[in-house]
Backbone as CSV, one residue per row, in Angstrom:
resi,resn,N_x,N_y,N_z,CA_x,CA_y,CA_z,C_x,C_y,C_z
1,MET,16.896,18.910,-27.412,16.018,19.777,-26.636,16.254,19.496,-25.160
2,THR,16.461,20.541,-24.397,16.652,20.347,-22.970,15.290,20.286,-22.274
3,TYR,15.297,20.098,-20.990,14.076,19.931,-20.211,14.280,20.519,-18.829
4,GLN,13.185,20.669,-18.139,13.193,21.173,-16.772,12.311,20.255,-15.935
5,ILE,12.849,19.730,-14.861,12.071,18.907,-13.935,11.359,19.859,-12.974
6,VAL,10.039,19.712,-12.867,9.222,20.623,-12.060,8.678,19.869,-10.838
7,PRO,9.061,20.310,-9.628,8.504,19.698,-8.418,7.121,20.246,-8.131
8,LEU,6.433,19.635,-7.181,5.161,20.184,-6.720,5.433,21.390,-5.823
9,PRO,4.521,22.362,-5.802,4.686,23.506,-4.901,4.411,23.090,-3.453
10,LEU,5.064,23.741,-2.515,4.883,23.436,-1.095,3.558,23.968,-0.541
11,ALA,3.113,25.114,-1.025,1.965,25.820,-0.430,0.731,24.949,-0.174
12,PRO,0.283,24.108,-1.110,-0.927,23.324,-0.819,-0.748,22.284,0.284
13,PHE,0.495,21.893,0.544,0.751,20.829,1.522,1.157,21.362,2.892
14,ALA,1.719,22.561,2.963,2.241,23.098,4.221,1.211,23.092,5.353
15,PRO,-0.050,23.471,5.129,-1.025,23.467,6.239,-1.310,22.073,6.800
16,LEU,-1.058,21.046,6.041,-1.367,19.687,6.492,-0.541,19.279,7.706
17,PHE,0.683,19.805,7.828,1.554,19.396,8.930,1.043,19.857,10.292
18,ALA,0.212,20.887,10.330,-0.340,21.391,11.592,-1.598,20.639,12.023
19,LEU,-2.138,19.795,11.154,-3.386,19.090,11.462,-3.140,17.871,12.345
20,SER,-4.152,17.515,13.093,-4.099,16.291,13.897,-4.195,15.084,12.966
21,ASP,-3.849,13.926,13.490,-3.959,12.708,12.697,-5.403,12.461,12.260
22,ASP,-6.371,12.745,13.153,-7.784,12.569,12.799,-8.201,13.520,11.686
23,ALA,-7.741,14.754,11.746,-8.074,15.730,10.700,-7.452,15.311,9.369
24,LEU,-6.241,14.773,9.414,-5.611,14.282,8.182,-6.415,13.120,7.601
25,LEU,-6.827,12.187,8.458,-7.625,11.045,7.996,-8.913,11.507,7.329
26,ALA,-9.528,12.546,7.871,-10.772,13.064,7.300,-10.538,13.623,5.892
27,LEU,-9.312,14.036,5.607,-8.955,14.556,4.279,-8.394,13.464,3.360
28,GLY,-8.299,12.246,3.884,-7.721,11.161,3.097,-6.205,11.198,3.068
29,ALA,-5.593,11.834,4.050,-4.133,11.941,4.142,-3.657,11.205,5.392
30,ARG,-2.373,10.953,5.459,-1.780,10.247,6.600,-0.435,10.869,6.946
31,ARG,-0.135,10.888,8.236,1.209,11.238,8.702,2.015,9.936,8.696
32,MET,3.196,9.983,8.129,4.019,8.785,7.991,5.432,9.080,8.486
33,VAL,6.193,8.012,8.702,7.610,8.126,9.032,8.353,7.213,8.069
34,ALA,9.366,7.750,7.410,10.165,6.932,6.485,10.841,5.832,7.278
35,ASP,10.720,4.596,6.801,11.263,3.465,7.549,12.570,2.913,6.987
36,ARG,12.950,3.343,5.781,14.215,2.874,5.208,14.682,3.886,4.150
37,PRO,15.954,3.847,3.805,16.463,4.796,2.809,15.754,4.637,1.457
38,HIS,15.524,5.731,0.800,14.973,5.765,-0.561,13.577,5.146,-0.672
39,SER,12.826,5.164,0.429,11.484,4.583,0.398,10.389,5.630,0.226
40,ALA,10.735,6.917,0.390,9.714,7.960,0.356,10.267,9.214,-0.319
41,PRO,10.153,9.299,-1.644,10.642,10.487,-2.345,9.672,11.664,-2.190
42,CYS,10.173,12.774,-1.708,9.367,13.977,-1.520,9.156,14.653,-2.869
43,ARG,7.900,14.946,-3.178,7.571,15.535,-4.481,7.762,17.042,-4.504
44,VAL,7.995,17.651,-3.352,8.230,19.094,-3.276,9.719,19.411,-3.316
45,SER,10.514,18.704,-2.521,11.952,18.972,-2.456,12.754,18.140,-3.450
46,LEU,12.123,17.111,-4.028,12.804,16.155,-4.915,14.020,15.538,-4.217
47,VAL,13.797,15.185,-2.933,14.812,14.536,-2.100,14.138,13.333,-1.443
48,ASP,14.860,12.224,-1.341,14.333,11.069,-0.613,14.376,11.349,0.880
49,ALA,13.306,11.005,1.587,13.272,11.164,3.038,14.267,10.205,3.677
50,ALA,14.925,10.664,4.726,15.844,9.823,5.496,15.032,8.959,6.453
51,PRO,15.536,7.771,6.813,14.817,6.958,7.791,14.551,7.764,9.063
52,GLY,13.310,7.676,9.553,12.904,8.414,10.735,12.313,9.779,10.437
53,GLU,12.423,10.238,9.191,11.897,11.548,8.824,10.381,11.483,8.665
54,ARG,9.703,12.530,9.149,8.242,12.593,9.079,7.785,13.175,7.744
55,LEU,6.666,12.614,7.250,6.096,13.037,5.978,4.586,13.038,6.076
56,ILE,3.983,13.681,5.100,2.546,13.558,4.887,2.372,12.784,3.583
57,LEU,1.473,11.827,3.589,1.075,11.116,2.382,-0.325,11.625,2.051
58,ALA,-0.447,12.302,0.915,-1.715,12.939,0.549,-2.033,12.675,-0.914
59,HIS,-3.294,12.869,-1.261,-3.730,12.734,-2.649,-3.446,14.035,-3.388
60,HIS,-2.986,13.902,-4.629,-2.696,15.072,-5.466,-3.177,14.795,-6.894
61,ILE,-3.907,15.737,-7.472,-4.299,15.631,-8.880,-3.093,16.056,-9.707
62,HIS,-2.484,15.127,-10.409,-1.269,15.451,-11.164,-1.528,15.719,-12.639
63,LEU,-2.668,15.314,-13.141,-3.038,15.665,-14.518,-4.454,16.226,-14.460
64,ASP,-4.527,17.540,-14.301,-5.817,18.211,-14.139,-6.279,18.718,-15.494
65,ALA,-6.761,17.791,-16.306,-7.259,18.096,-17.647,-8.682,17.555,-17.723
66,PRO,-9.658,18.352,-17.285,-11.040,17.854,-17.160,-11.615,17.223,-18.423
67,ALA,-11.194,17.676,-19.587,-11.742,17.123,-20.833,-10.979,15.895,-21.316
68,SER,-9.967,15.491,-20.569,-9.151,14.349,-20.989,-9.525,13.087,-20.226
69,PRO,-9.599,11.955,-20.908,-9.817,10.695,-20.202,-8.610,10.301,-19.346
70,TYR,-7.486,10.993,-19.522,-6.282,10.697,-18.747,-6.191,11.507,-17.452
71,ARG,-7.201,12.334,-17.158,-7.185,13.099,-15.910,-6.875,12.123,-14.775
72,ALA,-5.941,12.510,-13.893,-5.507,11.538,-12.897,-4.932,12.200,-11.651
73,GLY,-4.925,11.432,-10.579,-4.325,11.840,-9.320,-3.912,10.606,-8.548
74,GLY,-3.188,10.840,-7.482,-2.752,9.718,-6.660,-1.936,10.198,-5.474
75,PRO,-1.356,9.255,-4.728,-0.645,9.595,-3.508,0.727,10.214,-3.777
76,VAL,1.065,11.196,-2.937,2.398,11.807,-2.984,2.905,11.982,-1.558
77,PHE,4.211,11.840,-1.376,4.863,12.120,-0.100,5.391,13.542,-0.115
78,VAL,5.256,14.220,1.030,5.875,15.527,1.219,6.554,15.501,2.590
79,ARG,7.857,15.787,2.593,8.626,15.792,3.845,8.215,16.979,4.711
80,GLU,8.178,16.759,6.025,7.834,17.826,6.960,8.815,18.993,6.844
81,THR,10.053,18.704,6.514,11.089,19.746,6.403,11.314,20.185,4.958
82,ALA,10.394,19.868,4.089,10.572,20.153,2.660,10.736,21.643,2.384
83,VAL,11.687,21.928,1.528,11.859,23.252,0.942,11.657,23.025,-0.549
84,GLU,10.822,23.851,-1.144,10.495,23.665,-2.554,11.758,23.725,-3.413
85,ALA,11.980,22.665,-4.170,13.147,22.599,-5.051,12.991,23.599,-6.187
86,ALA,14.079,24.227,-6.541,14.069,25.083,-7.730,13.952,24.162,-8.935
87,PRO,13.213,24.581,-9.963,13.151,23.741,-11.162,14.560,23.461,-11.682
88,VAL,14.827,22.210,-11.966,16.149,21.772,-12.394,16.153,21.650,-13.914
89,ILE,17.095,22.316,-14.564,17.158,22.299,-16.026,18.242,21.334,-16.490
90,GLY,17.823,20.356,-17.295,18.755,19.438,-17.926,19.467,18.466,-17.012
91,ILE,18.935,18.274,-15.805,19.544,17.337,-14.846,18.438,16.493,-14.231
92,VAL,18.666,15.195,-14.149,17.721,14.287,-13.502,18.058,14.232,-12.017
93,PRO,17.155,14.693,-11.133,17.424,14.631,-9.695,17.610,13.189,-9.225
94,ASP,18.408,13.021,-8.187,18.760,11.698,-7.677,17.559,10.774,-7.433
95,PRO,16.477,11.238,-6.775,15.361,10.306,-6.550,14.738,9.772,-7.841
96,LEU,14.870,10.495,-8.936,14.362,10.005,-10.221,15.393,9.096,-10.886
97,GLY,16.633,9.479,-10.797,17.697,8.722,-11.455,17.942,7.339,-10.873
98,ARG,17.502,7.109,-9.662,17.748,5.817,-9.003,16.564,4.855,-9.113
99,ARG,15.505,5.263,-9.792,14.302,4.437,-9.839,13.953,3.976,-11.250
100,LEU,13.200,2.889,-11.307,12.565,2.468,-12.546,11.313,3.321,-12.669
101,LEU,11.167,3.995,-13.816,10.111,4.988,-13.979,9.121,4.605,-15.062
102,SER,7.905,5.028,-14.872,6.904,5.031,-15.925,6.842,6.479,-16.389
103,ALA,7.202,6.715,-17.634,7.219,8.069,-18.188,6.110,8.176,-19.218
104,ARG,5.308,9.234,-19.095,4.126,9.389,-19.937,4.123,10.785,-20.555
105,ALA,4.162,10.842,-21.880,4.168,12.115,-22.598,2.737,12.523,-22.919
106,TYR,2.430,13.816,-22.707,1.094,14.351,-22.952,1.159,15.591,-23.829
107,ASP,0.114,15.798,-24.618,0.011,17.027,-25.399,-0.670,18.107,-24.538
108,ALA,-0.899,19.274,-25.116,-1.468,20.403,-24.378,-2.901,20.150,-23.913
109,ASP,-3.596,19.196,-24.509,-4.969,18.865,-24.108,-5.033,17.732,-23.086
110,GLY,-3.873,17.271,-22.610,-3.855,16.185,-21.645,-4.064,14.821,-22.259
111,MET,-3.818,14.712,-23.543,-3.920,13.412,-24.211,-2.526,12.788,-24.278
112,MET,-2.431,11.519,-23.926,-1.149,10.827,-23.943,-0.707,10.608,-25.386
113,THR,0.540,10.966,-25.659,1.094,10.785,-26.998,2.067,9.614,-27.059
114,ASP,2.630,9.256,-25.916,3.574,8.142,-25.859,3.813,7.806,-24.393
115,ALA,4.355,6.639,-24.135,4.692,6.223,-22.778,5.728,5.115,-22.852
116,ASP,6.498,4.983,-21.782,7.499,3.933,-21.735,7.927,3.712,-20.295
117,VAL,8.507,2.571,-20.037,9.164,2.290,-18.764,10.646,2.556,-19.006
118,VAL,11.227,3.396,-18.133,12.588,3.879,-18.348,13.385,3.742,-17.059
119,GLU,14.575,3.190,-17.148,15.493,3.224,-16.008,15.870,4.682,-15.784
120,GLY,15.943,5.112,-14.536,16.244,6.504,-14.220,17.507,7.025,-14.885
121,GLN,18.517,6.156,-15.037,19.769,6.580,-15.657,19.586,6.910,-17.131
122,ALA,18.552,6.396,-17.756,18.293,6.638,-19.182,17.267,7.743,-19.407
123,LEU,16.788,8.355,-18.331,15.715,9.339,-18.444,16.140,10.586,-19.215
124,ASP,17.344,11.055,-19.014,17.814,12.279,-19.675,17.616,12.190,-21.188
125,ALA,18.107,11.140,-21.801,18.011,10.994,-23.261,16.558,10.888,-23.709
126,ARG,15.745,10.170,-22.944,14.337,9.999,-23.317,13.599,11.329,-23.243
127,LEU,13.834,12.123,-22.202,13.174,13.421,-22.078,13.572,14.358,-23.212
128,ARG,14.849,14.376,-23.550,15.318,15.236,-24.639,14.637,14.859,-25.961
129,ARG,14.497,13.582,-26.197,13.866,13.113,-27.438,12.382,13.479,-27.462
130,TRP,11.662,13.191,-26.375,10.237,13.480,-26.337,9.961,14.976,-26.448
131,LEU,10.698,15.794,-25.688,10.411,17.226,-25.664,10.927,17.947,-26.914
132,ALA,11.657,17.242,-27.769,12.004,17.811,-29.081,10.791,17.799,-30.010
133,ASP,9.801,17.003,-29.681,8.572,16.930,-30.465,7.650,18.071,-30.018
134,PRO,7.303,19.008,-30.900,6.480,20.146,-30.487,5.076,19.763,-30.003
135,VAL,4.618,18.582,-30.302,3.302,18.135,-29.838,3.324,17.826,-28.338
136,VAL,4.450,17.395,-27.820,4.564,17.019,-26.408,4.659,18.282,-25.554
137,ALA,3.702,18.445,-24.627,3.686,19.601,-23.726,4.361,19.295,-22.399
138,GLN,4.270,18.045,-21.969,4.882,17.650,-20.700,5.071,16.146,-20.671
139,VAL,5.986,15.715,-19.811,6.190,14.297,-19.553,6.033,14.108,-18.052
140,GLN,5.090,13.265,-17.679,4.898,12.970,-16.272,5.690,11.725,-15.917
141,LEU,6.299,11.781,-14.738,7.173,10.712,-14.270,6.565,10.076,-13.024
142,HIS,6.439,8.761,-13.075,5.837,7.981,-11.997,6.782,6.842,-11.637
143,THR,6.637,6.321,-10.416,7.352,5.097,-10.091,6.730,3.987,-10.934
144,ALA,7.547,3.151,-11.516,7.019,2.108,-12.399,6.296,1.015,-11.616
145,ARG,6.791,0.685,-10.460,6.203,-0.438,-9.734,4.890,-0.069,-9.057
146,ARG,4.850,1.030,-8.338,3.624,1.425,-7.625,2.804,2.438,-8.408
147,GLY,3.395,3.070,-9.389,2.667,3.998,-10.242,2.472,5.392,-9.661
148,CYS,3.120,5.689,-8.542,2.939,6.991,-7.894,3.629,8.109,-8.667
149,TYR,2.965,9.250,-8.764,3.503,10.426,-9.439,4.741,10.927,-8.703
150,LEU,5.779,11.309,-9.456,6.994,11.862,-8.875,7.204,13.329,-9.237
151,ALA,7.156,13.649,-10.513,7.419,15.015,-10.985,7.026,15.066,-12.453
152,ARG,7.182,16.243,-13.054,6.947,16.357,-14.483,8.108,17.092,-15.123
153,ALA,8.265,16.855,-16.405,9.311,17.525,-17.185,8.637,18.339,-18.281
154,VAL,9.143,19.540,-18.476,8.640,20.449,-19.496,9.849,21.119,-20.173
155,ARG,9.577,21.845,-21.243,10.620,22.667,-21.844,10.867,23.871,-20.919
156,PRO,12.120,24.269,-20.733,12.379,25.457,-19.894,11.741,26.707,-20.517
157,ASP,11.345,27.631,-19.653,10.756,28.899,-20.123,11.787,29.740,-20.855
């Protein structure tokens, strides 16, 4: 079974770049600058920010399943120059492939069916196996060390 990596949409984050630092703080967001290579993966473009590149660090609800105990959200980076990535079918984008990941499979009700820590290079095989199971509706991908949401994988339309 193939899969599609789905980035976050740009629209909810685009207005944040015009806000002052104080206005961002009031929303629980921060303006940041990437300080080293591969330190800030953008969840919209699925590209790592280059050192010196400006980003917004904001809270995002990544599992919006109100009836599920797994409902969750957390911090995400969005590059100031982000262009929304087209959904990628059957390919692990570089920022995912280079990281140790926490991968969590969920059913249509937002209940976790399985989870594992996966090296990014092994993600392709794991996604194909999980999404071959008709019970699995999506697999959410997080950084394993900090636990931050990166993207989700679903069956292609």
